[in-house]
N, C-alpha and C positions, 0 to 999 in steps of 0.2 A: 315068555316075555311078550309084552305088548308090541314091541317094535318088530317082532318076528312074524306077526300076523300079516298075511297078504293084504294088499290094499282092497281087494274085492270083499274079503271077509270083514274088513273094518267097516266098509260101507253098509254091509248087511247088518252087522251088530248095531251100528248107529241108527239105522232105520227101525230096527226092532225096539231099541231103547226109546226113540222118539215116539213110536206108536204106543208103547206101554205108558209113557209119561202122559201122553194126550188122553189115553183111555182113563187113567187114574184121575186126571184133572176133571174130566167130564163126570165121572162117577161121584167125585167129591162135590161137584157143583150141584148135581141132581139131588144128592142126599141133603145138602144144605137147604136147597129150595123146598124140599118136602118137609123138612123139620121146621122151616120158618112158618108154614101154614098161613093163617090169616094175617100174620104180621108182615108178609111180603110187601103189601101195598104201602104200609106205613114206612117200611125201610126204603122203598123206592122213592117215596115222597121226600123222606129225609135226605137221601142221596142227591136228588135233584136240587134240593135246597142247599146242600153243602157244596155241590158243584158250582152253583150260581155264586156262592160266597167266594169260592176259590177263584173264579173268573175275575171278580172284582178286586180281590186282594193280590192276585198274581202268584200266590203260593198257599199251601195248606197252613192253617194257623192252629192246628191241634185242638180245635174246640174251644179256643180261648174266648170267642165272642160270648158264648153263653155264660162262661165263668165270670167274665167281666161284668155282664149285665146283672148278674145276681150276686156278685162278690161283696157288694156293700152289705146286703142282708146277712151273708154268710159270715163276714167279719164281725158283725154285731152279735150274732149268735155265739161266736167263739168267745165273746166277752161275757157270756152267761147272762144275757138279758132275758128275763123271763116274760114271755108274752101270755096274755090271757087267751082263752079259747076263741073269743071274738076277734082278737088281734091276729091269731093264727089263721083264721078264715080270711081275714082281710089281706094278709100277706100272701096267702095261697092264690087269691083272686088276682092280686097284683102281679104275682109271678106268671100266672097263666096268661094274663093280658099282655104282659111284656114279651113273653115267649112267642105269642102269636104275631105281635108287631115286628119282632126281630126276624122271625121266620119269613114273614112277608117281605121284609127288606132284603133278606138274603137271596130270595129267588127272583128279585127284580133285576132283570138283565138290561133294562133300559136306563140304568142310573150309573153315573160315572163314579170312579173310585173316590174322588174328592167329596162328592155329594153323599156317597154311601157312609163315609166316615163321619161327615158332619151330622147326618141324620142319626147315626148310631150314638154319637156324643150327646145329641139332643135327647134321645130316648133315655140314656143313662142319667142325665141331669134331671129329667122329669121323674124318673123312678126314685131317685134319691129324695126328691122333694116329697113325693107321695108316701114314701116309707116314713119320713120324718113326721108326716101328718098322722100316722098311725100310732106313733109313740107318745107316751105321756111325758110331762115335764120331768118327772122323777126318773123315767127310763133314759131320757136324753142326758140327764145329769149323771146317771150311772155309766153311760157310754163315755161321756167326756172324762170322767174320773178314771175309768179303765184305760183309756188312751193315754192319759197323763202318767199313770203308773207304769204303763208299758214303755213310754218314752223315757221316763226316769231310770227304769231298769236297764234299758239299752245304753243309756248314757253312762251309767255306772259300770256296766260291763266293758264299754269302750275305754273308760278311764283306767280300769284294771289292766286291760291289754296294753295300754300305753305305758303304764308304770312298769309292767313286766318287760316290755320292749326297751324302755329306757335303761333298765338295769342290765339286760342281756347285751345290749349294744353300746352301753356306756355313753348314752346320748347327752348332749349339753342341753341346758334349758332353752337356748335359742333354737336348737334343732327340734326339740319337742314342740315349741310354739309353732314353728313352720309346718311341721307334720300335722298338727291338730288343725291348723287353718286350712291346709290343703284337704284334709279329711272332711271338714265341715262343708267346704265348697263342693266336693264330690257328692256328699250326701244330699245336698240341696238340689243339685242337677239330677241325681238319680230319682229323687222324689217327684220332680217336675215331669220326668219321662214316664214314670209309672202312672201318674195321674192324667197324662195326656191321652184322652179317648180317641184322638184323631190318628194315633199311631197303632199299627197292627202289633200283635204279640211278637212277631218276628223282628219288626223294627225296634221294638222296645228292648228285646234281648240283645240285638246288635249294638244299640246305643249304650246300653248298660255295660256290656263287655268292653266297649271302647273307653268309657269313663273309668272302668276298673284298671285298664291297661295304662291309661294316662296317669292315673293316680299312683300306680306302682312305679312308673317311670319317673314321675316328679319326686317321689320319696327317695329313689335311688340317687337323684341329683343332690339331695340334701346330705346324704351319708358320705363318709370318707371311704377310702379304698379298703381299709381294715374292717370297717363296719359292714361294708357290702359283702366282704368275704365271710364274716361271721353270720350275716343274715342268710347267705346261701347255705351255709353249714346247718343252720337251724331249720331251714326249709327242707333240706335233704333228710335230716333226722326225723322230721314230722312225717315225711313221705314213707320212710322206712318203718316207722312205728305203725302207721296205718296199714302198710303192706303186711306187716307181721300179724296184726290183729285180724285181718281178713284171712290170712293163711291159717290161723288158729281156728277160726270159725268154720272154714272149709274142711279142716282135718277131723 
């Protein structure tokens, strides 16, 4: 048993363990450095850039900056906008230029957090305008139509969920109207948060979670005691169904 080992032996075993752990860490570090080869310098430069960015933000942002910077183009591409070869080259040049500007901004330790976010927002706005200049009127129309269709689809899905909830909880028309109004307000606030380039990814997540919590709390105030009980039962049933599905996948 562990508790029967003399104190002296415990210390000896612990020293051996720490020595072995240190040796293993050093070996892994050396192996990784050797495998990196010529990319070591690039990785170091990237790390310095990332560290500078963390200093300005106060916490790691999970690479959100680059995704935000190029998210506009990525969203458009998801809408199946077909670019010509010439346009692709223009977009590539735009991406490279913005990446350099953002990297330069991230490693600037002489800038305040407020100024950093303002400059980042400016870069994103400029990039959006430059990308628009690359698109043809037909492509812009295609994007607008795709956005409209996506919005209509989401609205239809929300309406179906509300009808299902009305039936399950036996909601009155007045309750439905209040819930829909509350939902609309929450969606507008969430949209404003997501589009606010002055907020970090962490701040956006925190504020969106706060809106979601407030939305749930407000909905609970609209429901009766029996409806709240039924709502909780439905939630538990969904959780159990999800748990069972995951267990089947794992088995």
